[in-house]
N, C-alpha and C positions, 0 to 999 in steps of 0.2 A: 339309152344312152340318158344318162344324166349330167347336167348342166347345172351348176356349181356358181351362188352369184354372193360374192365376196363385198363386204363395207369397208373400206377402208380408212374408214374415218375412226377417232378417235374419243367421241362424245358418250361418258358415261351416263351423263342425264339430260333431259333436254335442256336446250338455253331457255335460262329464264327473262321474264316480261312477257306482255301479250299483244298483240298489232292493238295500231291505234285502232279507236274507235274512227270507222267514215263520216264522212258527212252525206246527209242525204240528198241534197244538193250544193250545186257549186256556184250558184250562184252570188253574187257580192262576195266572194271570197279572195285568199291571193295563195298563190297556187305558187310555190318556187321550184324550178329546176338545179337540182346540180350534177355540173358536168365531170367528167376526168379533162378535157381540156385539148382532147383530139378534135379534131378536124370534123370529121362524120359528125358529132354528136352537134355543133353551137347551129348548124341549117336544121336539124329535125328537133333540137328543142323549139326553135324560133318557131316555125313553124306549127306546132303540138302550141303552143305557148298560144299567139294569134286566134286556131280554132278554137280554144278554150273561152279564150273572152267571147268571140264573135258566136260562136254554138251552144256556150255551155254560161255565159254571163260571169263568166270570172274578173272581177274588179279591177286585180292587180298581178300581171306576173312579174315572177323578180328569178333571176342568172344571175348562179354563182359556179364560177368554177377551183377546184382544189388545185390546188399547190404543187401538189405533186399525184401524179394519176394512176399510181400501184400502193397511192396511202386513202387510211381512211379519210370524209373529209378535215380541213382544221378545221378546229374549237369557235374562232366565230362566228364559222358558217352554221356547225351546231349549234352554236346560242341563240343567233339571227332566226332557224329555222323553227325555233318554238314559238315564234309570233306568226307563222303559216299555219294556212288551215288545211294543204297536203304537201307532199314534197313529191318530186317524179325524180330519180337518179339514173343515171346507163352512164354510158360507155361510146365510144365514136370511132372505132376500129373500122 
């Protein structure tokens, strides 16, 4: 029996760009959380932010919520995240 796996994507070329350089340490950094605004993300991100502060020395935690849960982050959030050292994003379904 032969199993054939099909790739439904239409990506002729790999996405442009490269992953951001990872910080060696989170101590003294600003970490931003961008959520989709659903209730499940709020509590988890709040807890994770506290852990990053107490266990990894993060200096500042910033929480932002997208205006539309199914769309990319708003321009003002993207602009603000340029000043953060790390970003965590996720959904809360």
